[in-house]
VOGU-184339 format. One record per atom (N, C-alpha, C): residue number from 0; residue in one letter; atom name; x, y, z. Coordinates in pm, whole numbers, always signed. Example, Ala and Ser with C-alpha at 12.3 -4.5 7.8 and 13.67 -1.06 7.14 Angstrom:
2
> 0/A/N/+1319/-569/+780
> 0/A/CA/+1230/-450/+780
> 0/A/C/+1320/-330/+780
> 1/S/N/+1285/-225/+708
> 1/S/CA/+1367/-106/+714
> 1/S/C/+1290/+3/+787
# end
This chain:
173
> 0/M/N/+4954/-1655/+9540
> 0/M/CA/+4956/-1515/+9538
> 0/M/C/+5097/-1459/+9554
> 1/K/N/+5174/-1540/+9591
> 1/K/CA/+5308/-1495/+9612
> 1/K/C/+5371/-1457/+9479
> 2/G/N/+5339/-1519/+9368
> 2/G/CA/+5393/-1487/+9238
> 2/G/C/+5342/-1351/+9191
> 3/M/N/+5220/-1322/+9228
> 3/M/CA/+5159/-1196/+9190
> 3/M/C/+5218/-1081/+9271
> 4/D/N/+5247/-1103/+9394
> 4/D/CA/+5307/-1000/+9479
> 4/D/C/+5448/-966/+9428
> 5/F/N/+5516/-1073/+9385
> 5/F/CA/+5650/-1053/+9336
> 5/F/C/+5648/-969/+9208
> 6/R/N/+5555/-995/+9119
> 6/R/CA/+5542/-920/+8997
> 6/R/C/+5502/-776/+9026
> 7/L/N/+5412/-758/+9118
> 7/L/CA/+5367/-624/+9154
> 7/L/C/+5481/-545/+9218
> 8/A/N/+5561/-607/+9300
> 8/A/CA/+5673/-540/+9363
> 8/A/C/+5778/-505/+9256
> 9/F/N/+5798/-600/+9162
> 9/F/CA/+5894/-577/+9056
> 9/F/C/+5845/-463/+8965
> 10/L/N/+5716/-461/+8936
> 10/L/CA/+5657/-356/+8854
> 10/L/C/+5666/-221/+8926
> 11/G/N/+5642/-219/+9057
> 11/G/CA/+5653/-95/+9135
> 11/G/C/+5797/-46/+9137
> 12/L/N/+5891/-140/+9152
> 12/L/CA/+6032/-104/+9151
> 12/L/C/+6071/-49/+9015
> 13/L/N/+6026/-115/+8910
> 13/L/CA/+6057/-71/+8774
> 13/L/C/+5997/+66/+8748
> 14/L/N/+5874/+88/+8790
> 14/L/CA/+5807/+216/+8773
> 14/L/C/+5878/+323/+8856
> 15/G/N/+5923/+290/+8975
> 15/G/CA/+5998/+384/+9061
> 15/G/C/+6131/+420/+8999
> 16/L/N/+6200/+318/+8942
> 16/L/CA/+6327/+347/+8877
> 16/L/C/+6308/+436/+8754
> 17/A/N/+6205/+409/+8675
> 17/A/CA/+6179/+488/+8555
> 17/A/C/+6143/+632/+8594
> 18/L/N/+6057/+645/+8695
> 18/L/CA/+6017/+778/+8740
> 18/L/C/+6136/+851/+8802
> 19/G/N/+6218/+784/+8879
> 19/G/CA/+6337/+844/+8939
> 19/G/C/+6438/+884/+8832
> 20/G/N/+6455/+797/+8733
> 20/G/CA/+6548/+829/+8623
> 20/G/C/+6502/+952/+8546
> 21/R/N/+6370/+958/+8526
> 21/R/CA/+6315/+1075/+8454
> 21/R/C/+6337/+1202/+8534
> 22/V/N/+6316/+1198/+8664
> 22/V/CA/+6334/+1315/+8750
> 22/V/C/+6482/+1355/+8751
> 23/V/N/+6572/+1259/+8765
> 23/V/CA/+6715/+1288/+8763
> 23/V/C/+6755/+1347/+8629
> 24/W/N/+6702/+1290/+8521
> 24/W/CA/+6732/+1341/+8385
> 24/W/C/+6688/+1487/+8371
> 25/L/N/+6567/+1517/+8415
> 25/L/CA/+6516/+1654/+8405
> 25/L/C/+6597/+1750/+8492
> 26/W/N/+6632/+1703/+8615
> 26/W/CA/+6710/+1789/+8705
> 26/W/C/+6848/+1820/+8644
> 27/Q/N/+6910/+1716/+8587
> 27/Q/CA/+7042/+1733/+8527
> 27/Q/C/+7034/+1822/+8403
> 28/A/N/+6930/+1806/+8321
> 28/A/CA/+6913/+1889/+8203
> 28/A/C/+6893/+2036/+8243
> 29/N/N/+6815/+2056/+8348
> 29/N/CA/+6792/+2191/+8398
> 29/N/C/+6923/+2252/+8449
> 30/S/N/+7002/+2175/+8520
> 30/S/CA/+7130/+2223/+8574
> 30/S/C/+7224/+2258/+8460
> 31/Y/N/+7235/+2171/+8362
> 31/Y/CA/+7321/+2200/+8246
> 31/Y/C/+7269/+2319/+8167
> 32/G/N/+7140/+2329/+8155
> 32/G/CA/+7079/+2443/+8084
> 32/G/C/+7114/+2574/+8151
> 33/Q/N/+7109/+2574/+8286
> 33/Q/CA/+7146/+2695/+8358
> 33/Q/C/+7294/+2728/+8339
> 34/Q/N/+7379/+2627/+8344
> 34/Q/CA/+7521/+2650/+8323
> 34/Q/C/+7549/+2704/+8183
> 35/L/N/+7482/+2647/+8084
> 35/L/CA/+7498/+2695/+7946
> 35/L/C/+7447/+2838/+7931
> 36/A/N/+7337/+2870/+7997
> 36/A/CA/+7283/+3006/+7991
> 36/A/C/+7383/+3104/+8052
> 37/V/N/+7446/+3068/+8162
> 37/V/CA/+7546/+3154/+8225
> 37/V/C/+7666/+3171/+8131
> 38/Q/N/+7711/+3063/+8069
> 38/Q/CA/+7824/+3071/+7976
> 38/Q/C/+7790/+3157/+7855
> 39/V/N/+7669/+3139/+7800
> 39/V/CA/+7627/+3218/+7684
> 39/V/C/+7622/+3365/+7720
> 40/E/N/+7568/+3396/+7838
> 40/E/CA/+7560/+3534/+7883
> 40/E/C/+7699/+3595/+7900
> 41/A/N/+7792/+3519/+7958
> 41/A/CA/+7929/+3567/+7976
> 41/A/C/+7997/+3587/+7840
> 42/F/N/+7974/+3496/+7748
> 42/F/CA/+8031/+3507/+7614
> 42/F/C/+7975/+3630/+7543
> 43/Q/N/+7845/+3654/+7555
> 43/Q/CA/+7784/+3770/+7491
> 43/Q/C/+7839/+3900/+7549
> 44/R/N/+7855/+3905/+7682
> 44/R/CA/+7912/+4024/+7745
> 44/R/C/+8054/+4048/+7696
> 45/A/N/+8134/+3941/+7690
> 45/A/CA/+8272/+3955/+7642
> 45/A/C/+8273/+4000/+7496
> 46/S/N/+8185/+3944/+7415
> 46/S/CA/+8178/+3983/+7274
> 46/S/C/+8137/+4129/+7260
> 47/E/N/+8041/+4173/+7339
> 47/E/CA/+7997/+4312/+7333
> 47/E/C/+8109/+4406/+7377
> 48/Q/N/+8182/+4368/+7482
> 48/Q/CA/+8293/+4452/+7528
> 48/Q/C/+8402/+4460/+7421
> 49/A/N/+8430/+4349/+7355
> 49/A/CA/+8530/+4350/+7249
> 49/A/C/+8483/+4436/+7132
> 50/A/N/+8355/+4426/+7098
> 50/A/CA/+8301/+4507/+6988
> 50/A/C/+8307/+4655/+7022
> 51/V/N/+8272/+4690/+7146
> 51/V/CA/+8279/+4830/+7188
> 51/V/C/+8423/+4880/+7185
> 52/A/N/+8517/+4797/+7228
> 52/A/CA/+8658/+4836/+7225
> 52/A/C/+8704/+4859/+7081
> 53/V/N/+8663/+4772/+6991
> 53/V/CA/+8702/+4788/+6850
> 53/V/C/+8639/+4913/+6791
> 54/I/N/+8514/+4940/+6825
> 54/I/CA/+8446/+5060/+6773
> 54/I/C/+8514/+5186/+6828
> 55/D/N/+8547/+5186/+6956
> 55/D/CA/+8617/+5302/+7015
> 55/D/C/+8753/+5322/+6948
> 56/W/N/+8827/+5215/+6928
> 56/W/CA/+8958/+5224/+6863
> 56/W/C/+8942/+5279/+6722
> 57/Q/N/+8840/+5230/+6652
> 57/Q/CA/+8819/+5274/+6514
> 57/Q/C/+8783/+5422/+6511
> 58/E/N/+8701/+5469/+6605
> 58/E/CA/+8666/+5610/+6609
> 58/E/C/+8789/+5695/+6639
> 59/E/N/+8875/+5648/+6730
> 59/E/CA/+8998/+5721/+6759
> 59/E/C/+9087/+5730/+6635
> 60/E/N/+9100/+5619/+6565
> 60/E/CA/+9184/+5618/+6444
> 60/E/C/+9124/+5708/+6336
> 61/Q/N/+8992/+5708/+6322
> 61/Q/CA/+8928/+5796/+6225
> 61/Q/C/+8950/+5942/+6262
> 62/G/N/+8944/+5972/+6392
> 62/G/CA/+8971/+6108/+6438
> 62/G/C/+9113/+6150/+6407
> 63/R/N/+9208/+6060/+6433
> 63/R/CA/+9348/+6090/+6400
> 63/R/C/+9365/+6110/+6250
> 64/R/N/+9298/+6025/+6174
> 64/R/CA/+9309/+6036/+6028
> 64/R/C/+9251/+6169/+5979
> 65/R/N/+9133/+6207/+6033
> 65/R/CA/+9075/+6335/+5994
> 65/R/C/+9167/+6451/+6030
> 66/E/N/+9227/+6444/+6148
> 66/E/CA/+9319/+6549/+6192
> 66/E/C/+9440/+6557/+6099
> 67/L/N/+9495/+6442/+6063
> 67/L/CA/+9609/+6439/+5971
> 67/L/C/+9568/+6491/+5834
> 68/E/N/+9451/+6452/+5786
> 68/E/CA/+9404/+6501/+5656
> 68/E/C/+9386/+6653/+5659
> 69/D/N/+9333/+6705/+5771
> 69/D/CA/+9316/+6850/+5782
> 69/D/C/+9450/+6921/+5781
> 70/R/N/+9548/+6866/+5855
> 70/R/CA/+9681/+6927/+5856
> 70/R/C/+9744/+6922/+5717
> 71/L/N/+9729/+6807/+5651
> 71/L/CA/+9787/+6794/+5516
> 71/L/C/+9717/+6888/+5417
> 72/Q/N/+9586/+6903/+5433
> 72/Q/CA/+9511/+6995/+5346
> 72/Q/C/+9561/+7138/+5366
> 73/A/N/+9578/+7177/+5492
> 73/A/CA/+9628/+7312/+5521
> 73/A/C/+9770/+7329/+5465
> 74/S/N/+9852/+7225/+5480
> 74/S/CA/+9989/+7230/+5428
> 74/S/C/+9988/+7240/+5276
> 75/D/N/+9901/+7162/+5211
> 75/D/CA/+9891/+7168/+5065
> 75/D/C/+9845/+7306/+5019
> 76/E/N/+9747/+7363/+5091
> 76/E/CA/+9700/+7496/+5052
> 76/E/C/+9810/+7599/+5068
> 77/A/N/+9885/+7591/+5178
> 77/A/CA/+9995/+7685/+5200
> 77/A/C/+10102/+7666/+5092
> 78/H/N/+10133/+7541/+5060
> 78/H/CA/+10233/+7513/+4956
> 78/H/C/+10186/+7568/+4822
> 79/Y/N/+10059/+7544/+4789
> 79/Y/CA/+10005/+7591/+4662
> 79/Y/C/+10009/+7744/+4654
> 80/K/N/+9971/+7810/+4765
> 80/K/CA/+9973/+7956/+4767
> 80/K/C/+10116/+8007/+4751
> 81/E/N/+10209/+7948/+4824
> 81/E/CA/+10349/+7991/+4815
> 81/E/C/+10402/+7969/+4673
> 82/L/N/+10367/+7854/+4614
> 82/L/CA/+10414/+7824/+4479
> 82/L/C/+10354/+7920/+4376
> 83/T/N/+10224/+7945/+4384
> 83/T/CA/+10163/+8037/+4287
> 83/T/C/+10214/+8180/+4307
> 84/D/N/+10235/+8221/+4432
> 84/D/CA/+10292/+8354/+4456
> 84/D/C/+10431/+8365/+4393
> 85/E/N/+10511/+8262/+4412
> 85/E/CA/+10646/+8263/+4356
> 85/E/C/+10641/+8263/+4203
> 86/Q/N/+10549/+8185/+4146
> 86/Q/CA/+10537/+8182/+4000
> 86/Q/C/+10490/+8318/+3947
> 87/N/N/+10398/+8382/+4019
> 87/N/CA/+10353/+8515/+3977
> 87/N/C/+10466/+8616/+3986
> 88/D/N/+10544/+8609/+4094
> 88/D/CA/+10660/+8700/+4107
> 88/D/C/+10759/+8677/+3993
> 89/Q/N/+10785/+8552/+3961
> 89/Q/CA/+10879/+8521/+3852
> 89/Q/C/+10824/+8571/+3719
> 90/A/N/+10693/+8554/+3697
> 90/A/CA/+10633/+8600/+3571
> 90/A/C/+10642/+8753/+3561
> 91/R/N/+10615/+8823/+3671
> 91/R/CA/+10628/+8969/+3669
> 91/R/C/+10773/+9011/+3642
> 92/L/N/+10866/+8939/+3703
> 92/L/CA/+11008/+8971/+3681
> 92/L/C/+11047/+8947/+3535
> 93/R/N/+11000/+8836/+3478
> 93/R/CA/+11030/+8810/+3336
> 93/R/C/+10967/+8916/+3247
> 94/D/N/+10845/+8958/+3279
> 94/D/CA/+10780/+9063/+3199
> 94/D/C/+10856/+9195/+3209
> 95/R/N/+10898/+9228/+3330
> 95/R/CA/+10974/+9353/+3347
> 95/R/C/+11107/+9346/+3273
> 96/L/N/+11169/+9228/+3272
> 96/L/CA/+11294/+9214/+3197
> 96/L/C/+11268/+9221/+3047
> 97/A/N/+11158/+9162/+3001
> 97/A/CA/+11127/+9162/+2858
> 97/A/C/+11095/+9302/+2807
> 98/T/N/+11031/+9383/+2891
> 98/T/CA/+10996/+9519/+2847
> 98/T/C/+11106/+9620/+2876
> 99/A/N/+11219/+9574/+2923
> 99/A/CA/+11336/+9658/+2955
> 99/A/C/+11303/+9757/+3067
> 100/E/N/+11198/+9733/+3142
> 100/E/CA/+11167/+9816/+3259
> 100/E/C/+11269/+9789/+3369
> 101/L/N/+11321/+9667/+3367
> 101/L/CA/+11419/+9626/+3466
> 101/L/C/+11536/+9564/+3393
> 102/R/N/+11655/+9596/+3438
> 102/R/CA/+11774/+9539/+3377
> 102/R/C/+11855/+9471/+3487
> 103/L/N/+11906/+9354/+3460
> 103/L/CA/+11993/+9286/+3554
> 103/L/C/+12136/+9327/+3526
> 104/S/N/+12212/+9343/+3633
> 104/S/CA/+12352/+9378/+3616
> 104/S/C/+12433/+9290/+3710
> 105/V/N/+12561/+9280/+3679
> 105/V/CA/+12652/+9202/+3762
> 105/V/C/+12766/+9291/+3803
> 106/L/N/+12820/+9261/+3919
> 106/L/CA/+12935/+9335/+3969
> 106/L/C/+13059/+9273/+3907
> 107/L/N/+13138/+9355/+3844
> 107/L/CA/+13259/+9306/+3781
> 107/L/C/+13371/+9298/+3884
> 108/A/N/+13450/+9195/+3872
> 108/A/CA/+13560/+9175/+3967
> 108/A/C/+13679/+9257/+3923
> 109/G/N/+13699/+9370/+3982
> 109/G/CA/+13816/+9450/+3951
> 109/G/C/+13782/+9571/+3866
> 110/P/N/+13881/+9652/+3835
> 110/P/CA/+13858/+9777/+3763
> 110/P/C/+13840/+9758/+3613
> 111/T/N/+13854/+9637/+3561
> 111/T/CA/+13843/+9619/+3416
> 111/T/C/+13697/+9617/+3376
> 112/T/N/+13669/+9657/+3258
> 112/T/CA/+13534/+9652/+3203
> 112/T/C/+13533/+9553/+3090
> 113/V/N/+13417/+9495/+3067
> 113/V/CA/+13402/+9396/+2961
> 113/V/C/+13363/+9469/+2835
> 114/P/N/+13430/+9440/+2725
> 114/P/CA/+13396/+9507/+2601
> 114/P/C/+13256/+9469/+2554
> 115/S/N/+13196/+9558/+2482
> 115/S/CA/+13060/+9539/+2434
> 115/S/C/+13051/+9417/+2343
> 116/G/N/+12946/+9337/+2364
> 116/G/CA/+12920/+9223/+2278
> 116/G/C/+12988/+9095/+2320
> 117/S/N/+13067/+9095/+2426
> 117/S/CA/+13131/+8969/+2463
> 117/S/C/+13047/+8897/+2565
> 118/S/N/+13008/+8776/+2533
> 118/S/CA/+12930/+8686/+2619
> 118/S/C/+12800/+8748/+2668
> 119/G/N/+12743/+8838/+2595
> 119/G/CA/+12614/+8894/+2632
> 119/G/C/+12618/+8993/+2745
> 120/V/N/+12736/+9036/+2788
> 120/V/CA/+12746/+9133/+2897
> 120/V/C/+12789/+9265/+2837
> 121/R/N/+12709/+9368/+2863
> 121/R/CA/+12740/+9501/+2811
> 121/R/C/+12794/+9589/+2923
> 122/E/N/+12877/+9683/+2886
> 122/E/CA/+12936/+9772/+2985
> 122/E/C/+12831/+9872/+3032
> 123/A/N/+12825/+9893/+3163
> 123/A/CA/+12730/+9990/+3218
> 123/A/C/+12789/+10129/+3205
> 124/S/N/+12701/+10227/+3194
> 124/S/CA/+12750/+10364/+3188
> 124/S/C/+12803/+10403/+3325
> 125/G/N/+12921/+10457/+3330
> 125/G/CA/+12990/+10482/+3455
> 125/G/C/+12934/+10598/+3534
> 126/S/N/+12911/+10715/+3473
> 126/S/CA/+12877/+10834/+3550
> 126/S/C/+12729/+10842/+3585
> 127/S/N/+12641/+10777/+3508
> 127/S/CA/+12498/+10791/+3535
> 127/S/C/+12444/+10683/+3628
> 128/S/N/+12528/+10599/+3678
> 128/S/CA/+12483/+10489/+3764
> 128/S/C/+12454/+10539/+3904
> 129/V/N/+12349/+10486/+3964
> 129/V/CA/+12313/+10523/+4100
> 129/V/C/+12371/+10421/+4198
> 130/V/N/+12419/+10309/+4148
> 130/V/CA/+12469/+10202/+4232
> 130/V/C/+12606/+10241/+4286
> 131/H/N/+12623/+10230/+4416
> 131/H/CA/+12751/+10260/+4477
> 131/H/C/+12833/+10133/+4480
> 132/G/N/+12958/+10142/+4471
> 132/G/CA/+13042/+10024/+4478
> 132/G/C/+13121/+10009/+4352
> 133/G/N/+13153/+9883/+4320
> 133/G/CA/+13237/+9853/+4206
> 133/G/C/+13167/+9873/+4074
> 134/T/N/+13239/+9846/+3969
> 134/T/CA/+13187/+9860/+3834
> 134/T/C/+13087/+9749/+3806
> 135/R/N/+12977/+9785/+3742
> 135/R/CA/+12871/+9688/+3712
> 135/R/C/+12849/+9685/+3561
> 136/A/N/+12808/+9569/+3512
> 136/A/CA/+12774/+9554/+3371
> 136/A/C/+12634/+9498/+3361
> 137/Q/N/+12556/+9551/+3266
> 137/Q/CA/+12419/+9504/+3249
> 137/Q/C/+12419/+9378/+3164
> 138/L/N/+12330/+9286/+3200
> 138/L/CA/+12319/+9161/+3124
> 138/L/C/+12224/+9178/+3007
> 139/D/N/+12251/+9104/+2903
> 139/D/CA/+12163/+9101/+2788
> 139/D/C/+12027/+9046/+2833
> 140/P/N/+11915/+9101/+2786
> 140/P/CA/+11782/+9054/+2829
> 140/P/C/+11760/+8904/+2808
> 141/A/N/+11813/+8846/+2703
> 141/A/CA/+11794/+8702/+2680
> 141/A/C/+11865/+8622/+2789
> 142/H/N/+11987/+8665/+2824
> 142/H/CA/+12060/+8597/+2931
> 142/H/C/+11990/+8617/+3065
> 143/A/N/+11939/+8737/+3085
> 143/A/CA/+11867/+8765/+3210
> 143/A/C/+11744/+8676/+3221
> 144/Q/N/+11674/+8655/+3108
> 144/Q/CA/+11556/+8567/+3108
> 144/Q/C/+11595/+8425/+3147
> 145/R/N/+11708/+8377/+3092
> 145/R/CA/+11753/+8241/+3125
> 145/R/C/+11790/+8231/+3272
> 146/I/N/+11856/+8333/+3324
> 146/I/CA/+11892/+8332/+3466
> 146/I/C/+11767/+8331/+3553
> 147/V/N/+11670/+8411/+3517
> 147/V/CA/+11544/+8414/+3593
> 147/V/C/+11474/+8278/+3584
> 148/G/N/+11478/+8215/+3467
> 148/G/CA/+11419/+8081/+3454
> 148/G/C/+11487/+7979/+3543
> 149/I/N/+11620/+7985/+3549
> 149/I/CA/+11695/+7892/+3634
> 149/I/C/+11662/+7916/+3780
> 150/T/N/+11661/+8043/+3821
> 150/T/CA/+11630/+8072/+3962
> 150/T/C/+11485/+8037/+3994
> 151/S/N/+11397/+8052/+3895
> 151/S/CA/+11257/+8014/+3915
> 151/S/C/+11245/+7865/+3941
> 152/D/N/+11316/+7785/+3860
> 152/D/CA/+11315/+7640/+3881
> 152/D/C/+11372/+7605/+4018
> 153/G/N/+11479/+7674/+4056
> 153/G/CA/+11539/+7650/+4188
> 153/G/C/+11443/+7686/+4300
> 154/D/N/+11375/+7801/+4286
> 154/D/CA/+11279/+7842/+4389
> 154/D/C/+11165/+7742/+4400
> 155/E/N/+11115/+7695/+4286
> 155/E/CA/+11007/+7596/+4289
> 155/E/C/+11054/+7466/+4353
> 156/G/N/+11179/+7428/+4326
> 156/G/CA/+11234/+7309/+4389
> 156/G/C/+11246/+7325/+4540
> 157/L/N/+11289/+7442/+4585
> 157/L/CA/+11299/+7467/+4729
> 157/L/C/+11161/+7467/+4795
> 158/I/N/+11062/+7523/+4727
> 158/I/CA/+10926/+7523/+4781
> 158/I/C/+10874/+7380/+4790
> 159/A/N/+10899/+7300/+4687
> 159/A/CA/+10856/+7159/+4690
> 159/A/C/+10929/+7083/+4800
> 160/L/N/+11056/+7112/+4819
> 160/L/CA/+11132/+7047/+4926
> 160/L/C/+11073/+7082/+5063
> 161/K/N/+11042/+7211/+5084
> 161/K/CA/+10981/+7251/+5212
> 161/K/C/+10848/+7181/+5233
> 162/A/N/+10769/+7166/+5125
> 162/A/CA/+10640/+7098/+5136
> 162/A/C/+10660/+6951/+5173
> 163/C/N/+10759/+6887/+5111
> 163/C/CA/+10787/+6746/+5144
> 163/C/C/+10833/+6731/+5289
> 164/Q/N/+10918/+6821/+5333
> 164/Q/CA/+10964/+6816/+5472
> 164/Q/C/+10849/+6838/+5569
> 165/A/N/+10759/+6930/+5537
> 165/A/CA/+10643/+6953/+5623
> 165/A/C/+10552/+6829/+5626
> 166/Y/N/+10539/+6763/+5511
> 166/Y/CA/+10458/+6641/+5504
> 166/Y/C/+10518/+6533/+5592
> 167/V/N/+10649/+6513/+5583
> 167/V/CA/+10715/+6410/+5663
> 167/V/C/+10703/+6443/+5811
> 168/R/N/+10720/+6571/+5847
> 168/R/CA/+10705/+6610/+5988
> 168/R/C/+10564/+6584/+6038
> 169/S/N/+10463/+6614/+5955
> 169/S/CA/+10325/+6595/+5999
> 169/S/C/+10291/+6447/+6015
> 170/I/N/+10349/+6362/+5932
> 170/I/CA/+10321/+6218/+5944
> 170/I/C/+10396/+6160/+6062
> 171/A/N/+10515/+6210/+6089
> 171/A/CA/+10598/+6157/+6198
> 171/A/C/+10541/+6191/+6336
> 172/Q/N/+10454/+6290/+6342
> 172/Q/CA/+10399/+6330/+6472
> 172/Q/C/+10305/+6230/+6524
# end
């Protein structure tokens, strides 16, 4: 019987080791599972915080962009109004010059008068003039139209320059 007792003791020991190993395995798996769950939860919290930060940043940038677009829109509208007003003024001036309702004149340097027909400048009538000061000569309407065209181009350039400067100032802010 001694051989049978030895086998039974060996079988009990083997069964105890297998059962103990299984319990240790389950305990260790449970411990690792808990650690992984804590890590996953921490990772998810960090990911959510990063996502919220990115969303907040994006909303701030969109707000800034909308504000800049509104300022640029207002600047464009002001530029357009100023430009169209200037163009309308120039058109009225050209029309008045074309219909001889308005005449451009220049102040002559000194007491000399320019003879009629030279370089498109005609002598102004001396006694009927209301202008005080030196002698003035009226410009030929064609020359006056060209001068108005040149000043119109210059005015439009200045308006465009002001618009560009306002744009750069608004972006630099």
